[in-house]
Residue, then its C-alpha position, 0 to 999 in steps of 0.5 A: x892731710x898731713x897725718x895721712x902723709x905723716x903716717x906714710x913717711x912713718x911707714x916709709x921710715x920704719x918699715x924698712x928699718x925694722x926689717x934691716x935691723x930688727x926687732x931691737x931698733x924698733x923696741x928701742x925706738x918705741x921707748x924713745x917715743x914714750x920717754x919722750x912724750x911722757x916727759x913732755x906731759x910730766x913737765x906740762x903738769x908740773x908746770x901749770x900750778x907754777x904759771x897759775x901761781x905766778x899769773x895769779x889765776x886759779x889753776x881751773x881757770x888757767x887750764x880753761x883758758x889754755x886748752x883751745x889753744x893747747x889742742x891748735x898747737x898739738x893738731x899742727x905738725x911743728x910744735x915749739x912747746x910757745x903757746x901763749x895762754x891769753x886771759 
């Protein structure tokens, strides 16, 4: 349900913006979203080995135990990155 509302709100905000400001504004917005998502993925991939090393747990086990928590975190509307991983 929240996903549907999110898409409706996105359409209600982006379509009038693109009609008013043109394709350049839409391109800038899409670029920002892609850069932000790319940075989030890059930082996550860099921190996995560090967390595995500091926690003294094999990387494969760390990923296996964190995956369910991160799936729930990514699927919620409010994700602050503060997921915990209990081993």
